[in-house]
C-alpha positions as CSV (number, residue, x, y, z in Angstrom):
1,X,-32.7,28.1,-116.3
2,X,-35.6,26.2,-117.7
3,X,-37.9,24.7,-115.1
4,X,-36.9,26.9,-112.1
5,X,-39.9,27.2,-109.7
6,X,-40.4,30.3,-107.6
7,X,-41.3,29.8,-104.0
8,X,-40.0,29.2,-100.5
9,X,-38.0,26.2,-99.4
10,X,-39.1,24.0,-96.5
11,X,-36.3,25.3,-94.3
12,X,-37.3,28.9,-94.8
13,X,-40.9,28.1,-93.9
14,X,-39.7,26.3,-90.7
15,X,-37.6,29.3,-89.7
16,X,-40.5,31.7,-90.1
17,X,-43.0,29.5,-88.3
18,X,-40.5,29.1,-85.4
19,X,-40.0,32.8,-85.1
20,X,-43.7,33.4,-85.1
21,X,-44.1,30.8,-82.4
22,X,-41.5,32.3,-80.2
23,X,-43.0,35.8,-80.5
24,X,-46.5,34.4,-79.8
25,X,-45.3,32.5,-76.7
26,X,-43.5,35.7,-75.4
27,X,-46.8,37.6,-75.9
28,X,-48.8,35.1,-74.0
29,X,-46.4,35.2,-71.0
30,X,-46.4,38.9,-71.0
31,X,-50.2,39.1,-71.2
32,X,-50.6,36.6,-68.3
33,X,-48.2,38.6,-66.1
34,X,-49.9,41.9,-66.9
35,X,-53.4,40.5,-66.0
36,X,-52.1,39.0,-62.8
37,X,-50.6,42.2,-61.7
38,X,-53.7,44.2,-62.6
39,X,-55.9,41.9,-60.5
40,X,-53.5,42.4,-57.5
41,X,-53.6,46.2,-58.0
42,X,-57.4,46.1,-58.0
43,X,-57.3,44.1,-54.8
44,X,-55.1,46.7,-53.1
45,X,-57.3,49.6,-54.4
46,X,-60.5,47.8,-53.1
47,X,-58.8,47.3,-49.7
48,X,-57.8,50.9,-49.6
49,X,-61.3,52.1,-50.4
50,X,-62.8,49.9,-47.7
51,X,-60.1,51.3,-45.3
52,X,-61.2,54.8,-46.1
53,X,-64.8,54.0,-45.6
54,X,-64.0,52.4,-42.2
55,X,-62.1,55.5,-41.1
56,X,-65.1,57.7,-42.1
57,X,-67.3,55.4,-39.9
58,X,-64.9,55.8,-37.0
59,X,-64.8,59.6,-37.4
60,X,-68.6,59.8,-37.5
61,X,-69.5,57.3,-34.8
62,X,-66.3,56.9,-32.7
63,X,-65.9,53.2,-33.5
64,X,-65.5,50.8,-36.4
65,X,-68.6,48.8,-37.5
66,X,-69.1,45.1,-36.7
67,X,-68.9,42.5,-39.4
68,X,-72.7,42.5,-40.0
69,X,-72.7,46.1,-41.0
70,X,-69.8,45.6,-43.4
71,X,-71.5,42.6,-45.0
72,X,-75.2,43.4,-44.5
73,X,-76.4,40.8,-47.0
74,X,-74.7,37.9,-48.7
75,X,-71.0,38.7,-49.5
76,X,-71.6,39.0,-53.3
77,X,-74.1,42.0,-52.8
78,X,-73.2,43.7,-49.6
79,X,-72.9,47.3,-48.3
80,X,-70.8,49.0,-45.6
81,X,-72.8,50.9,-43.0
82,X,-71.6,52.7,-39.9
83,X,-73.7,50.7,-37.4
84,X,-77.4,50.2,-36.9
85,X,-78.3,53.9,-37.2
86,X,-75.2,55.1,-39.1
87,X,-75.1,56.1,-42.7
88,X,-74.1,53.8,-45.5
89,X,-70.6,54.4,-46.6
90,X,-70.4,52.0,-49.5
91,X,-73.5,50.9,-51.5
92,X,-71.7,47.8,-52.6
93,X,-68.5,46.5,-51.0
94,X,-66.0,45.3,-53.5
95,X,-65.3,41.6,-54.2
96,X,-62.2,39.9,-55.4
97,X,-61.8,40.0,-59.2
98,X,-60.8,36.3,-59.4
99,X,-61.5,34.2,-56.3
100,X,-58.7,31.8,-55.5
101,X,-60.3,28.9,-53.6
102,X,-63.7,27.4,-52.9
103,X,-63.5,28.4,-49.2
104,X,-62.6,32.0,-50.0
105,X,-65.7,32.9,-52.0
106,X,-64.3,36.2,-53.5
107,X,-64.7,38.3,-50.4
108,X,-62.1,40.3,-48.6
109,X,-61.5,39.6,-45.0
110,X,-62.5,42.1,-42.3
111,X,-61.7,41.4,-38.7
112,X,-62.6,43.9,-35.9
113,X,-60.5,43.0,-32.9
114,X,-61.9,45.8,-30.7
115,X,-63.6,49.2,-31.1
116,X,-60.4,50.9,-32.3
117,X,-58.6,48.2,-34.2
118,X,-59.3,46.2,-37.3
119,X,-57.6,44.2,-40.0
120,X,-58.5,44.1,-43.7
121,X,-56.9,41.5,-46.0
122,X,-57.0,40.2,-49.5
123,X,-56.3,36.5,-49.2
124,X,-56.2,35.7,-52.9
125,X,-53.2,37.9,-53.9
126,X,-51.4,36.2,-56.8
127,X,-48.0,38.0,-56.9
128,X,-47.7,39.3,-53.3
129,X,-48.5,36.6,-50.8
130,X,-51.5,38.1,-49.0
131,X,-52.1,41.8,-48.6
132,X,-53.2,43.2,-45.2
133,X,-54.1,46.6,-43.8
134,X,-54.3,47.0,-40.1
135,X,-55.2,50.0,-38.0
136,X,-52.6,50.7,-35.4
């Protein structure tokens, strides 16, 4: 037993490094999935808060606001007002947490088809393919 060295063999080290690599890869995949779903959940919550503000505008004025009152300034710093003389419902309209394309600059889509109908959508959904709320 003279000359026996204590330590790990190369095979043991490879097994441990492989196990650590697999656990790390699984953690990265899980983290990416969780952050993607959380951004989609925030998009849905933003659309719902805008919908509630639009419904308040309709109950106060009898109609939904035009696009210029939803986005009073540039789309990154905008507010939602209930028309020219109506109250401001949202000091700052929400924007997408992670814009998806150059043409869709992080803003949600609001389309007013007539005085009693509108459509709100989040075009940058990552898990669900587009989320849209319409008023029947």
